[in-house]
C-alpha positions in Angstrom: -3.3 40.2 4.4 -1.5 37.8 1.6 -2.9 38.1 -2.0 -2.2 34.1 -1.9 -5.2 31.7 -0.9 -4.3 30.0 2.5 -4.4 26.4 1.2 -0.8 25.5 2.3 0.1 25.8 5.8 3.6 27.3 5.4 6.5 27.3 7.8 8.1 30.8 8.6 11.3 30.3 6.5 11.8 31.9 3.2 14.1 29.9 1.3 16.1 32.2 -1.3 19.0 30.0 -2.3 20.0 26.4 -2.9 23.3 24.4 -3.7 23.3 20.6 -3.5 21.8 19.6 -0.2 22.0 23.0 1.6 19.4 25.8 1.3 19.9 29.3 2.8 16.9 31.7 4.0 16.5 35.4 3.5 18.5 36.0 6.7 21.4 34.0 5.4 20.8 30.9 7.8 21.7 27.6 6.3 19.8 24.5 6.4 20.2 20.9 5.5 17.2 20.2 3.0 16.0 16.6 3.6 12.9 17.6 2.0 14.0 17.7 -1.4 11.0 19.7 -2.4 9.2 16.5 -1.1 11.2 14.0 -3.1 11.8 16.2 -6.2 15.2 17.4 -6.2 16.8 14.2 -7.0 20.2 15.9 -8.0 20.1 18.6 -5.3 19.6 22.5 -5.7 21.2 23.9 -8.9 22.8 21.0 -10.1 25.3 22.3 -12.6 24.5 19.7 -15.2 20.6 20.8 -15.0 21.5 24.4 -15.0 23.6 24.0 -18.2 21.1 22.0 -19.8 18.1 24.6 -19.0 20.4 27.1 -20.4 20.9 25.1 -23.6 17.5 24.2 -24.3 16.2 27.8 -23.5 18.2 29.0 -26.3 16.7 26.4 -28.9 13.1 25.8 -28.2 10.5 26.0 -25.2 7.2 25.0 -26.4 5.5 23.8 -29.7 2.3 21.8 -28.3 1.5 18.4 -29.0 0.3 19.1 -32.7 3.8 18.2 -34.0 6.3 15.4 -33.7 8.6 15.8 -30.8 12.0 14.2 -30.8 12.5 15.1 -27.2 9.6 13.0 -25.9 10.6 10.3 -28.1 14.2 10.0 -26.5 12.9 10.6 -23.0 10.3 7.7 -23.4 12.8 5.3 -24.7 15.0 5.8 -21.7 12.2 5.5 -19.1 10.9 2.0 -20.6 14.4 0.7 -21.5 15.0 -2.7 -19.8 11.5 -3.0 -18.4 8.4 -4.7 -19.7 6.7 -1.2 -20.3 6.6 0.0 -24.1 5.0 3.7 -24.0 4.8 6.9 -22.1 2.6 9.7 -21.9 4.0 13.1 -20.5 2.2 15.7 -18.5 2.9 18.1 -15.7 2.2 16.3 -12.2 2.1 13.4 -10.4 -1.8 14.0 -10.2 -1.9 14.5 -14.0 -0.2 11.4 -14.4 -2.7 9.1 -12.2 -5.6 10.9 -13.7 -4.2 9.7 -17.0 -3.8 6.4 -15.7 -7.5 6.0 -14.1 -8.7 7.4 -17.6 -6.6 4.5 -19.6 -7.7 1.6 -17.1 -11.3 2.4 -17.4 -11.0 2.9 -21.3 -9.0 -0.4 -21.8 -11.1 -2.5 -19.6 -14.6 -1.2 -20.2 -15.0 -1.4 -16.4 -15.1 1.0 -13.9 -14.3 0.1 -10.1 -10.7 0.4 -9.2 -9.3 -0.7 -5.7 -6.9 1.5 -3.9 -5.6 1.5 -0.3 -6.5 3.3 2.8 -4.0 6.1 3.7 -2.6 6.1 -0.1 -2.3 9.3 -1.7 -2.6 9.9 -5.4 -3.3 13.6 -5.8 -6.1 16.3 -5.5 -7.9 16.6 -8.7 -11.3 14.8 -8.5 -10.3 11.6 -9.9 -6.8 11.2 -8.1 -8.4 12.6 -4.8 -11.1 9.9 -5.1 -8.5 7.2 -5.7 -6.8 8.6 -2.5 -7.9 6.5 0.6 -8.0 9.4 3.0 -11.3 10.9 4.1 -9.6 14.3 5.2 -8.5 14.6 1.4 -12.1 14.2 0.3 -13.7 16.3 3.0 -15.9 19.3 1.9 -16.0 18.6 -1.8 -19.1 16.9 -2.4 -19.6 13.4 -3.9 -16.3 12.1 -5.2 -16.0 10.2 -8.4 -17.7 6.6 -8.2 -16.6 3.4 -8.2 -13.3 3.5 -6.0 -13.1 1.2 -3.3 -10.5 1.1 -0.6 -8.6 -1.8 1.3 -6.0 -1.5 4.2 -2.7 -1.5 2.8 -0.9 -5.0 3.1 -4.2 -7.0 3.8 -4.7 -10.0 1.3 -7.7 -10.9 2.5 -9.5 -7.5 2.3 -8.0 -7.7 -1.3 -9.5 -11.1 -2.2 -12.9 -10.0 -0.6 -13.2 -6.8 -2.8 -12.1 -8.0 -6.2 -14.8 -9.0 -8.6 -15.7 -9.2 -12.4 -16.1 -5.6 -12.3 -12.8 -4.5 -11.3 -10.6 -2.7 -13.7 -7.4 -2.0 -11.8 -5.9 -2.2 -8.4 -4.0 0.9 -7.7 -1.3 1.4 -5.1 2.2 2.8 -4.1 5.1 0.4 -3.1 5.7 2.7 -0.2 2.9 4.9 1.2 5.0 8.2 1.5 2.1 10.7 2.5 0.4 7.8 4.5 3.2 7.2 7.2 6.1 5.5 5.2 4.9 2.1 4.9 6.3 -0.3 2.7 4.5 -3.2 0.8 4.8 -6.7 2.1 6.3 -9.4 -0.2 2.8 -11.2 0.5 0.7 -8.2 -0.6 2.8 -7.7 -3.8 2.6 -11.4 -4.6 -1.3 -11.4 -3.9 -2.1 -8.5 -6.2 -0.1 -9.8 -9.2 -1.5 -13.0 -9.1 -5.1 -11.6 -8.8 -4.4 -9.4 -11.9 -2.8 -12.2 -13.8 -5.5 -14.4 -13.2 -8.5 -12.1 -13.8 -7.3 -9.8 -16.4 -7.0 -6.9 -14.0 -4.8 -4.1 -14.5 -2.1 -3.2 -12.1 -1.4 0.7 -11.5 1.8 1.5 -9.4 1.9 5.2 -8.6 5.8 5.8 -8.5 5.3 9.6 -8.3 7.4 9.7 -5.3 9.3 6.0 -5.3 10.4 6.2 -8.9 13.5 7.7 -10.5 15.9 5.8 -8.1 14.4 7.3 -4.9 14.5 3.8 -3.3 17.8 2.4 -5.2 16.3 0.9 -8.1 14.8 2.8 -11.1 11.6 2.2 -10.0 10.6 0.7 -6.9 8.3 -1.9 -8.0 11.6 -3.5 -9.4 12.1 -4.8 -5.8 8.8 -6.7 -5.6 6.7 -9.1 -7.3 4.8 -6.5 -9.1 4.7 -6.1 -12.8 2.5 -3.3 -13.2 0.7 -2.6 -16.7 0.6 1.0 -15.8 3.4 3.3 -13.7 2.8 6.8 -12.9 5.9 9.2 -12.4 6.8 12.7 -11.4 8.6 14.5 -8.7 12.2 13.3 -9.1 11.8 12.8 -12.7 13.2 16.2 -13.9 15.0 17.1 -10.7 12.6 20.3 -9.8 11.3 21.1 -13.2 7.6 20.5 -13.4 6.7 17.1 -15.1 4.6 14.0 -14.9 4.7 10.6 -17.0 2.5 7.7 -17.4 4.3 4.6 -18.6 2.0 1.6 -20.0 2.6 -1.8 -21.6 2.1 -2.5 -25.2 -1.1 -4.2 -24.9 -2.7 -0.6 -23.9 -1.5 1.3 -26.9 -4.6 0.9 -28.9 -6.8 2.2 -26.0 -5.1 5.7 -25.9 -5.6 6.8 -29.5 -6.1 10.3 -30.9 -8.7 12.4 -29.0 -8.6 10.2 -25.7 -6.4 12.4 -23.6 -4.1 15.4 -23.8 -2.4 18.2 -22.4 -1.2 21.8 -23.4 2.2 21.9 -21.7 3.0 18.3 -21.2 6.0 16.8 -23.0 7.4 20.5 -23.6 11.1 20.5 -24.8 12.2 22.3 -21.6 10.8 19.6 -19.4 12.0 16.7 -21.5 15.6 18.0 -21.9 16.0 18.4 -18.1 14.2 15.0 -17.3 16.6 13.2 -19.8 19.6 14.8 -18.1 18.4 13.5 -15.0 17.7 10.0 -16.2 21.2 9.7 -17.6 22.8 10.5 -14.3 20.3 8.3 -12.2 19.8 5.2 -14.4 23.2 3.7 -14.1 24.2 0.8 -11.9 27.0 3.0 -10.3 24.5 5.8 -9.3 21.9 3.7 -7.9 24.1 1.6 -5.8 25.2 4.7 -4.1 21.7 5.2 -3.2 21.5 1.8 -1.7 24.9 2.4 0.2 23.8 5.7 1.5 20.3 4.2 2.6 22.1 1.4 4.6 24.6 3.8 6.1 21.6 6.3 7.0 19.4 3.4 8.7 22.3 2.2 10.7 23.4 5.6 11.9 19.7 6.1 13.0 19.5 3.0 14.8 22.5 3.7 16.8 21.5 7.3 17.7 17.6 7.1 18.3 15.9 5.5 21.0 14.8 1.8 20.5 11.4 2.7 20.6 11.9 4.8 17.5 10.7 2.9 14.4 12.7 3.4 11.3 10.8 2.9 8.0 11.0 3.0 4.1 13.4 2.1 1.3 16.3 3.7 -0.2 16.3 7.4 0.5 12.6 7.6 1.2 12.8 7.1 5.1 10.4 7.6 7.8 11.0 7.9 11.5 8.3 7.5 14.3 7.8 10.3 16.9 5.2 11.8 19.3 4.5 14.8 17.4 5.8 15.3 13.5 4.8 18.8 13.9 6.9 19.5 17.1 9.9 17.7 15.7 9.7 19.3 12.3 9.6 22.8 14.2 12.8 21.7 16.5 14.8 20.5 13.5 13.9 23.6 11.5 15.4 25.9 14.2 18.6 23.5 14.2 19.2 23.6 10.5 17.5 20.6 9.2 14.3 20.4 7.0 12.0 17.5 7.1 8.6 16.6 5.9 5.8 15.6 8.0 3.7 11.9 7.0 1.3 11.9 9.3 1.0 13.2 12.9 3.4 10.7 14.5 6.0 10.1 11.3 8.3 12.4 9.7 10.1 12.0 6.3 13.6 12.0 5.4 13.9 12.7 1.6 17.5 14.1 1.1 18.9 14.5 -2.8 19.9 11.2 -4.0 23.2 13.0 -4.2 23.6 13.8 -0.3 26.9 13.2 1.0 28.0 10.9 4.1 28.9 13.8 6.1 25.6 15.6 5.4 23.8 12.5 6.5 25.6 12.4 9.6 25.1 15.9 10.6 21.3 15.3 10.0 21.5 12.4 12.4 23.3 14.4 15.2 20.4 17.1 14.9 17.6 14.2 15.1 19.3 12.7 18.1 19.2 15.8 19.9 15.5 16.6 18.8 14.2 13.3 19.8 13.7 12.8 23.5 14.2 9.4 25.0 10.7 9.3 25.8 9.6 8.9 22.1 7.1 6.0 21.7 5.8 4.3 18.6 2.2 5.1 17.8 
């Protein structure tokens, strides 16, 4: 019996090495990694820029705690808010921690407690972020969740209007529901949320844990919508595989997050800051972001040409999803054929290659998918 708890349903593949988009298992078999650690390895495995950054920073300073000024945090914060309406950053260790910080800040700043989120959303597994998540299966078995979270169907303006009241502190959402089936926000829903937030003084929290840092072809996915969030949360691709989380906020929120309101031991450590800064310097350029957009369009066109018409292709940038009869069965088949994918529910799989994926690797992935998906695949 393993010494590990069984909270992960692992696949029988032991990955021992990675380079770019390719990984190898303990038997030497190679795979195209279109999971990217679930949208984490934005610059691919063992990217030489990040390897060199870690080597260099590890010889200078790993950790000091947040008792001292930290130039590494200052530098990264400035890069993350540059060219946005956002002003300040808080650094932590994961997406769920970033969302916990956002929930606390929203309640502290407004003095209200009700937060509206969406059904099929995913915001994390700690008690606050789990309560924000609109999935009963995530709540099940843990007793009473945190109060004052209310859920509405994604992209349902009428339900939104019915839920908002004078006790609402914030509306929290994803631009693309990655875990919830790769559903993209509609322009009408985004416009309605922003209008309500502006009119009623409600905070808008956009969870960009999966969609941020160039994954959708812009620095942040909200930039492609009418949303102007007060708070943005980040993690996954921010440091290309090194653990990190971040919460960005507007200047108006600064006074509500003063000394003693929140904290973390490891968050903002120099190693994480150095690696994330290197990632941002690579990705946050017009030229790099254009490659993501171009590859996304190419990928979609290839999938449309290769797969049955009944297969729905969803998503933005290099966060794509395709429908199938059984995501677990499709993943099992593609694993055997050398392509690693991520389920997004029972009938959708996510395609999450590194942002550095090549066109040839996209072609190879499409060929494997074409062979794996039978003509009888139907949209659920």
